VOLUM-55792 format. One record per residue: residue in one letter; x, y, z of N, C-alpha, C, O in turn. Coordinates in steps of 0.02 Angstrom, whole numbers, padded with zeros to 5 digits, always signed. Atoms other than C-alpha are relative to their C-alpha. Last residue first. Layout:
# residues N
AXYZXYZXYZXYZ...
//
This chain:
# residues 68
D-00027+00069+00005-03106+00382+01329+00073-00003+00012+00103-00057+00010D-00017+00023-00067-03160+00555+01393+00030-00070-00001+00056-00094+00050S-00063-00031-00019-03154+00627+01216+00023-00022+00070+00082-00014+00087E-00054+00031+00040-03287+00503+01164+00067+00029+00020+00117-00007+00022L-00014+00065-00031-03400+00561+01307+00056-00035-00037+00095-00070-00006V-00035-00014-00064-03386+00740+01243+00018-00067+00033+00074-00074+00059E-00069-00017+00018-03432+00677+01067+00041+00015+00063+00100-00003+00066F-00031+00063+00022-03590+00592+01133+00074+00012-00017+00116-00030-00001M-00017+00039-00059-03631+00752+01227+00033-00066-00019+00080-00088+00015A-00053-00036-00036-03621+00856+01068+00021-00039+00062+00080-00045+00076E-00062+00011+00036-03723+00726+00972+00059+00033+00035+00113+00005+00040A-00021+00069-00011-03860+00729+01103+00067-00014-00033+00111-00046-00004E-00020+00007-00070-03874+00918+01104+00028-00070+00013+00081-00078+00045D-00062-00038-00010-03874+00926+00913+00026-00006+00072+00086-00015+00083F-00057+00040+00023-04004+00787+00899+00066+00036+00015+00114+00004+00035T-00024-00014+00067-04127+00885+01003+00061-00044-00016+00099-00064+00027D+00055-00017+00045-04238+00841+01150+00022+00015-00071-00018+00013-00117Y-00004-00068+00026-04104+00750+01249-00058+00011-00049-00082-00035-00081M+00050-00017+00051-04110+00596+01360+00006+00073-00019+00014+00116+00024L+00008-00073+00006-03962+00521+01457-00049+00015-00057-00041-00013-00111D+00039-00010+00060-03965+00338+01515-00016+00075-00003-00053+00101+00040E+00045-00056+00014-03826+00312+01641-00038-00008-00065-00012-00036-00114P+00067+00015-00022-03748+00151+01709-00052+00054-00016-00108+00050+00007P+00011+00033-00065-03698+00126+01574+00046+00026+00054+00107+00034+00044N-00069+00000-00023-03680+00257+01436-00001-00031+00071+00004+00005+00121I-00006+00055-00048-03841+00244+01337+00074-00005+00016+00114-00025-00026I-00068+00026-00003-03867+00411+01252+00001-00052+00056-00015-00038+00113W-00024+00032-00060-04048+00444+01207+00072-00022-00008+00091-00051-00059F-00065+00030+00013-04121+00562+01080+00030-00024+00065+00037+00015+00113R-00045-00010-00057-04304+00609+01080+00063-00039-00015+00062-00088-00052S-00061+00039-00006-04415+00630+00929+00038+00020+00062+00042+00078+00081V-00047-00033-00045-04596+00688+00929+00061-00046+00006+00054-00106+00021V-00054+00043-00024-04704+00636+00782+00048+00043+00042+00072+00095+00019A-00067-00032+00002-04869+00727+00757+00051-00049+00029+00037-00086+00076G-00039+00024+00057-05019+00615+00722+00069+00032-00006+00108+00012-00049T+00015-00042+00058-05140+00710+00833+00038-00021-00062+00029+00007-00116S+00070+00014+00020-05139+00571+00964-00021+00042-00060-00070+00025-00094S+00051-00026-00046-04950+00590+00972-00069-00019-00027-00076-00045-00082T+00054-00031+00037-04827+00478+00879-00054+00021+00049-00079-00020+00087L+00066+00012-00029-04665+00441+00971-00052+00038-00041-00041+00095-00059D+00053-00038+00032-04496+00427+00886-00068-00022+00028-00086-00081+00025Q+00067+00026-00016-04350+00371+00994-00051+00046-00033-00053+00106-00019Q+00054-00047+00012-04175+00401+00924-00066-00036+00015-00077-00092-00009W+00062+00023+00029-04032+00301+01000-00047+00059-00012-00046+00108+00025M+00049-00055+00005-03852+00342+01042-00059-00025-00041-00051-00051-00096A+00039-00001+00061-03736+00204+01105-00047+00059+00001-00066+00083+00055R+00056-00047+00003-03600+00184+01235-00034-00003-00068-00005-00025-00118G+00022-00027-00064-03464+00066+01299-00058+00049-00002-00083+00068+00051P-00008+00043-00059-03373+00034+01137-00022+00035+00064+00004+00088+00081H-00072+00006-00012-03448+00150+01008+00008-00046+00060-00040-00056+00097Q-00021+00045-00053-03622+00151+00935+00075-00002+00002+00108-00011-00050Q-00072+00008-00006-03712+00283+00835+00014-00050+00056-00023-00054+00105L-00033-00051+00040-03889+00314+00771+00076-00007+00000+00108+00001-00052L-00069-00008-00025-03982+00159+00829+00036+00049-00046+00042+00036-00106T-00051+00005+00052-04165+00188+00784+00068+00011+00032+00080+00060+00066W-00069-00012-00022-04312+00157+00901+00048-00010-00058+00042-00059-00095N-00047+00031+00045-04496+00171+00856+00071+00022+00020+00083+00080+00032G-00025-00035+00058-04613+00212+00997+00045-00042-00044+00058-00101-00030E+00039+00003+00061-04646+00150+01171+00036+00034-00057+00088+00066-00048G+00047-00054+00013-04522+00125+01308-00033-00009-00067-00011-00048-00109K+00068+00025+00010-04384+00019+01378-00045+00059-00012-00037+00112+00020P+00040+00005-00061-04215+00100+01354-00069-00029-00016-00092-00026-00073H+00039-00060-00017-04121+00061+01194-00039-00010+00064-00055-00067+00082D+00066-00001+00032-03995-00080+01196-00038+00062+00021-00022+00093+00073L+00006-00057+00046-03818-00035+01252-00066+00000-00039-00074+00042-00083D+00002-00062-00040-03814-00147+01408-00011+00061-00044-00030+00114-00019S-00064-00035-00009-03857-00291+01292-00009+00062+00043-00063+00091+00046M+00005-00071+00015-04013-00397+01314+00067+00034+00016+00094+00025+00070
//
């Protein structure tokens, strides 16, 4: 298992972006009512950062890129 794989957890996972040393994943969870809730994860070892919106996650992913 790579350090940049998605965190353990339920749902459908989609890799959105990957750069050396970090990755951004989308986690889609289906509620009991059938609604889909998406969360966005940035894997930046040793941290796993979770965001409720794509815009927040993308902004942080770009900030991390500028730190390279």
